[in-house]
N, CA, C and O atoms as CSV, one atom per row, in Angstrom:
chain,resi,resn,atom,element,x,y,z
A,1,MET,N,N,-36.820,10.047,26.342
A,1,MET,CA,C,-36.282,9.080,25.464
A,1,MET,C,C,-34.892,8.593,25.723
A,1,MET,O,O,-33.996,9.436,25.769
A,2,SER,N,N,-34.624,7.388,25.891
A,2,SER,CA,C,-33.342,6.791,26.255
A,2,SER,C,C,-32.422,6.496,25.174
A,2,SER,O,O,-32.982,6.234,24.110
A,3,ASP,N,N,-31.453,6.477,25.171
A,3,ASP,CA,C,-30.029,6.184,24.223
A,3,ASP,C,C,-30.338,4.991,23.583
A,3,ASP,O,O,-30.921,4.070,24.156
A,4,SER,N,N,-29.909,4.951,22.202
A,4,SER,CA,C,-29.819,3.663,21.531
A,4,SER,C,C,-28.621,2.865,22.199
A,4,SER,O,O,-27.791,3.374,22.952
A,5,PRO,N,N,-28.655,1.707,21.859
A,5,PRO,CA,C,-27.654,0.731,22.387
A,5,PRO,C,C,-26.215,1.155,21.699
A,5,PRO,O,O,-25.159,0.956,22.300
A,6,ASP,N,N,-26.258,1.698,20.513
A,6,ASP,CA,C,-25.193,2.102,19.781
A,6,ASP,C,C,-24.691,3.384,20.473
A,6,ASP,O,O,-23.471,3.422,20.626
A,7,LYS,N,N,-25.329,4.342,20.879
A,7,LYS,CA,C,-24.894,5.458,21.598
A,7,LYS,C,C,-24.304,5.063,23.059
A,7,LYS,O,O,-23.270,5.595,23.462
A,8,VAL,N,N,-24.939,4.199,23.755
A,8,VAL,CA,C,-24.392,3.684,24.929
A,8,VAL,C,C,-23.026,3.058,24.737
A,8,VAL,O,O,-22.047,3.477,25.355
A,9,VAL,N,N,-22.970,2.177,23.982
A,9,VAL,CA,C,-21.596,1.499,23.747
A,9,VAL,C,C,-20.458,2.809,23.273
A,9,VAL,O,O,-19.316,2.872,23.728
A,10,ALA,N,N,-20.973,3.698,22.386
A,10,ALA,CA,C,-19.962,4.730,22.028
A,10,ALA,C,C,-19.742,5.437,23.165
A,10,ALA,O,O,-18.545,5.666,23.338
A,11,ASP,N,N,-20.609,5.951,24.170
A,11,ASP,CA,C,-20.336,6.618,25.236
A,11,ASP,C,C,-19.316,6.111,26.162
A,11,ASP,O,O,-18.521,6.833,26.763
A,12,LYS,N,N,-19.393,4.599,26.263
A,12,LYS,CA,C,-18.554,3.877,27.049
A,12,LYS,C,C,-16.975,4.028,26.559
A,12,LYS,O,O,-16.050,4.398,27.282
A,13,ILE,N,N,-16.886,3.654,25.163
A,13,ILE,CA,C,-15.582,3.480,24.475
A,13,ILE,C,C,-15.025,4.962,24.695
A,13,ILE,O,O,-13.883,5.009,25.151
A,14,VAL,N,N,-15.623,6.109,24.454
A,14,VAL,CA,C,-15.202,7.372,24.456
A,14,VAL,C,C,-14.649,7.770,25.938
A,14,VAL,O,O,-13.571,8.296,26.217
A,15,SER,N,N,-15.565,7.417,26.691
A,15,SER,CA,C,-15.036,7.520,28.360
A,15,SER,C,C,-13.646,6.920,28.542
A,15,SER,O,O,-12.735,7.520,29.114
A,16,GLU,N,N,-13.553,5.846,28.083
A,16,GLU,CA,C,-12.386,5.195,28.164
A,16,GLU,C,C,-11.253,5.613,27.674
A,16,GLU,O,O,-10.188,5.512,28.283
A,17,PHE,N,N,-11.399,6.189,26.375
A,17,PHE,CA,C,-10.443,7.096,25.718
A,17,PHE,C,C,-10.058,8.423,26.382
A,17,PHE,O,O,-8.901,8.836,26.448
A,18,ARG,N,N,-11.173,9.074,26.885
A,18,ARG,CA,C,-10.921,10.309,27.502
A,18,ARG,C,C,-9.902,10.118,28.651
A,18,ARG,O,O,-8.906,10.828,28.788
A,19,GLU,N,N,-10.264,9.036,29.510
A,19,GLU,CA,C,-9.661,8.531,30.535
A,19,GLU,C,C,-8.007,8.302,30.406
A,19,GLU,O,O,-7.139,8.644,31.208
A,20,LYS,N,N,-7.873,7.646,29.193
A,20,LYS,CA,C,-6.354,7.193,28.828
A,20,LYS,C,C,-5.535,8.466,28.039
A,20,LYS,O,O,-4.332,8.465,27.777
A,21,GLY,N,N,-6.592,9.644,27.703
A,21,GLY,CA,C,-5.901,10.880,26.950
A,21,GLY,C,C,-5.920,10.461,25.511
A,21,GLY,O,O,-5.312,11.245,24.782
A,22,LEU,N,N,-6.406,9.531,24.972
A,22,LEU,CA,C,-6.433,9.097,23.541
A,22,LEU,C,C,-7.269,9.714,22.746
A,22,LEU,O,O,-7.237,9.453,21.544
A,23,ILE,N,N,-8.272,10.745,23.312
A,23,ILE,CA,C,-9.111,11.647,22.417
A,23,ILE,C,C,-8.978,13.016,23.167
A,23,ILE,O,O,-8.965,13.232,24.379
A,24,ARG,N,N,-8.871,13.983,21.988
A,24,ARG,CA,C,-8.839,15.444,22.489
A,24,ARG,C,C,-10.426,15.965,22.852
A,24,ARG,O,O,-11.371,15.617,22.145
A,25,GLU,N,N,-10.570,16.724,23.884
A,25,GLU,CA,C,-11.840,17.204,24.425
A,25,GLU,C,C,-12.689,17.747,23.229
A,25,GLU,O,O,-13.889,17.524,23.070
A,26,ASP,N,N,-11.861,18.518,22.386
A,26,ASP,CA,C,-12.640,19.403,21.264
A,26,ASP,C,C,-13.336,18.247,20.059
A,26,ASP,O,O,-14.146,18.506,19.168
A,27,ARG,N,N,-12.754,17.037,20.373
A,27,ARG,CA,C,-13.389,15.854,19.210
A,27,ARG,C,C,-14.471,15.044,20.127
A,27,ARG,O,O,-15.220,14.293,19.503
A,28,VAL,N,N,-14.600,15.103,21.267
A,28,VAL,CA,C,-15.569,14.115,21.938
A,28,VAL,C,C,-16.908,13.939,21.276
A,28,VAL,O,O,-17.398,12.836,21.035
A,29,GLU,N,N,-17.484,15.128,20.990
A,29,GLU,CA,C,-19.145,15.229,20.773
A,29,GLU,C,C,-19.198,14.543,19.401
A,29,GLU,O,O,-19.945,13.590,19.176
A,30,ASP,N,N,-18.282,15.131,18.405
A,30,ASP,CA,C,-18.355,14.809,17.113
A,30,ASP,C,C,-17.959,13.245,16.992
A,30,ASP,O,O,-18.663,12.515,16.295
A,31,PHE,N,N,-16.706,12.674,17.745
A,31,PHE,CA,C,-16.378,11.495,17.322
A,31,PHE,C,C,-17.644,10.400,18.177
A,31,PHE,O,O,-18.066,9.413,17.573
A,32,THR,N,N,-18.103,10.704,19.491
A,32,THR,CA,C,-19.333,9.992,19.786
A,32,THR,C,C,-20.527,10.013,18.712
A,32,THR,O,O,-21.051,8.932,18.445
A,33,ARG,N,N,-20.888,10.926,18.216
A,33,ARG,CA,C,-21.828,11.047,17.267
A,33,ARG,C,C,-21.454,9.891,16.038
A,33,ARG,O,O,-22.281,9.104,15.578
A,34,ARG,N,N,-20.208,9.969,15.678
A,34,ARG,CA,C,-20.008,9.415,14.198
A,34,ARG,C,C,-19.635,7.870,14.818
A,34,ARG,O,O,-19.766,6.962,13.997
A,35,LEU,N,N,-19.245,7.536,16.000
A,35,LEU,CA,C,-18.828,6.132,16.235
A,35,LEU,C,C,-20.438,5.733,16.464
A,35,LEU,O,O,-20.884,4.761,15.854
A,36,SER,N,N,-21.197,6.418,17.253
A,36,SER,CA,C,-22.476,5.515,17.474
A,36,SER,C,C,-23.195,5.289,16.166
A,36,SER,O,O,-23.732,4.182,16.133
A,37,SER,N,N,-23.356,6.002,15.105
A,37,SER,CA,C,-23.869,5.890,13.956
A,37,SER,C,C,-23.191,4.877,12.737
A,37,SER,O,O,-23.758,4.471,11.723
A,38,GLY,N,N,-21.695,4.593,13.216
A,38,GLY,CA,C,-21.387,3.716,12.519
A,38,GLY,C,C,-20.228,4.478,11.294
A,38,GLY,O,O,-19.611,3.803,10.470
A,39,ASN,N,N,-20.147,5.666,11.390
A,39,ASN,CA,C,-19.495,6.599,10.220
A,39,ASN,C,C,-18.262,7.103,10.694
A,39,ASN,O,O,-18.069,8.318,10.746
A,40,LEU,N,N,-17.286,6.159,11.095
A,40,LEU,CA,C,-15.931,6.320,11.334
A,40,LEU,C,C,-15.186,5.748,10.290
A,40,LEU,O,O,-15.498,4.617,9.917
A,41,SER,N,N,-14.265,6.335,9.762
A,41,SER,CA,C,-13.418,5.637,8.609
A,41,SER,C,C,-12.000,5.538,9.329
A,41,SER,O,O,-11.575,6.161,10.302
A,42,VAL,N,N,-11.349,4.465,8.468
A,42,VAL,CA,C,-9.936,4.335,9.056
A,42,VAL,C,C,-9.115,5.463,9.113
A,42,VAL,O,O,-8.258,5.548,9.993
A,43,GLU,N,N,-9.290,6.413,8.210
A,43,GLU,CA,C,-8.644,7.923,8.159
A,43,GLU,C,C,-9.164,8.631,9.618
A,43,GLU,O,O,-8.406,9.352,10.266
A,44,ASP,N,N,-10.465,8.349,10.020
A,44,ASP,CA,C,-10.763,8.995,11.156
A,44,ASP,C,C,-10.188,8.628,12.462
A,44,ASP,O,O,-9.883,9.408,13.363
A,45,TRP,N,N,-10.063,7.194,12.453
A,45,TRP,CA,C,-9.303,6.736,13.684
A,45,TRP,C,C,-7.630,7.050,13.682
A,45,TRP,O,O,-6.930,7.242,14.676
A,46,LYS,N,N,-7.326,7.044,12.650
A,46,LYS,CA,C,-5.800,7.634,12.386
A,46,LYS,C,C,-5.705,8.926,12.868
A,46,LYS,O,O,-4.796,9.233,13.640
A,47,LEU,N,N,-6.568,9.742,12.487
A,47,LEU,CA,C,-6.558,11.207,12.782
A,47,LEU,C,C,-6.571,11.561,14.332
A,47,LEU,O,O,-5.884,12.352,14.980
A,48,MET,N,N,-7.535,10.747,14.677
A,48,MET,CA,C,-7.867,10.772,16.539
A,48,MET,C,C,-6.484,10.321,17.093
A,48,MET,O,O,-5.910,11.020,17.928
A,49,ALA,N,N,-5.992,9.260,16.674
A,49,ALA,CA,C,-4.573,8.849,17.326
A,49,ALA,C,C,-3.618,9.754,17.205
A,49,ALA,O,O,-2.907,10.038,18.169
A,50,GLU,N,N,-3.472,10.327,16.011
A,50,GLU,CA,C,-2.313,11.528,15.801
A,50,GLU,C,C,-2.382,12.636,16.505
A,50,GLU,O,O,-1.380,13.217,16.920
A,51,LEU,N,N,-3.722,13.074,16.725
A,51,LEU,CA,C,-4.059,14.224,17.399
A,51,LEU,C,C,-3.787,13.980,18.955
A,51,LEU,O,O,-3.369,14.840,19.730
A,52,ALA,N,N,-4.063,12.804,19.238
A,52,ALA,CA,C,-3.831,12.324,20.802
A,52,ALA,C,C,-2.485,12.391,20.992
A,52,ALA,O,O,-2.050,13.101,21.899
A,53,ILE,N,N,-1.650,11.685,20.193
A,53,ILE,CA,C,-0.313,11.644,20.347
A,53,ILE,C,C,0.330,13.040,20.285
A,53,ILE,O,O,1.158,13.354,21.140
A,54,GLU,N,N,-0.032,13.912,19.277
A,54,GLU,CA,C,0.643,15.325,19.206
A,54,GLU,C,C,0.068,15.985,20.636
A,54,GLU,O,O,0.973,16.578,21.223
A,55,GLU,N,N,-0.921,16.016,21.175
A,55,GLU,CA,C,-1.457,16.581,22.437
A,55,GLU,C,C,-0.582,15.994,23.505
A,55,GLU,O,O,-0.068,16.799,24.282
A,56,THR,N,N,-0.322,14.669,23.670
A,56,THR,CA,C,0.387,14.210,24.657
A,56,THR,C,C,1.878,14.595,24.530
A,56,THR,O,O,2.472,14.785,25.591
A,57,GLU,N,N,2.474,14.717,23.526
A,57,GLU,CA,C,3.889,15.176,23.205
A,57,GLU,C,C,4.037,16.597,23.824
A,57,GLU,O,O,4.858,16.937,24.676
A,58,GLY,N,N,3.133,17.318,23.263
A,58,GLY,CA,C,3.041,18.822,23.726
A,58,GLY,C,C,2.958,18.934,25.290
A,58,GLY,O,O,3.570,19.849,25.840
A,59,SER,N,N,2.391,18.244,25.858
A,59,SER,CA,C,2.206,18.068,27.421
A,59,SER,C,C,3.274,17.668,27.908
A,59,SER,O,O,3.512,18.039,29.058
A,60,LYS,N,N,4.109,16.930,27.329
A,60,LYS,CA,C,5.383,16.542,27.955
A,60,LYS,C,C,6.392,17.371,27.824
A,60,LYS,O,O,7.270,17.442,28.684
A,61,ASN,N,N,6.392,18.300,26.434
A,61,ASN,CA,C,7.333,19.218,26.164
A,61,ASN,C,C,7.002,20.547,27.186
A,61,ASN,O,O,7.882,21.307,27.592
A,62,ALA,N,N,5.902,20.641,27.439
A,62,ALA,CA,C,5.552,22.045,28.102
A,62,ALA,C,C,6.155,21.542,29.667
A,62,ALA,O,O,6.735,22.391,30.345
A,63,GLN,N,N,6.002,20.222,30.169
A,63,GLN,CA,C,6.630,20.035,31.461
A,63,GLN,C,C,7.800,20.005,31.573
A,63,GLN,O,O,8.206,20.172,32.723
A,64,GLN,N,N,8.653,19.828,30.683
A,64,GLN,CA,C,9.986,19.628,30.653
A,64,GLN,C,C,10.773,21.006,30.648
A,64,GLN,O,O,11.917,21.186,31.066
A,65,ASP,N,N,9.892,21.963,30.068
A,65,ASP,CA,C,10.371,23.552,29.889
A,65,ASP,C,C,10.429,24.163,31.412
A,65,ASP,O,O,10.758,25.335,31.595
């Protein structure tokens, strides 16, 4: 069984997000599933961005220490 077109597009989007550090690894599977099914709200997008920013800032602070 091949992936649906929605799943293929979601995988490509998530791949780009991962490459740029815009999504946490522990969120990838759930985010991909919800993106491909069209079940992401504005709040979901905001949360994803906030978590990515938090992780990025945490990495920067760890490197400075």
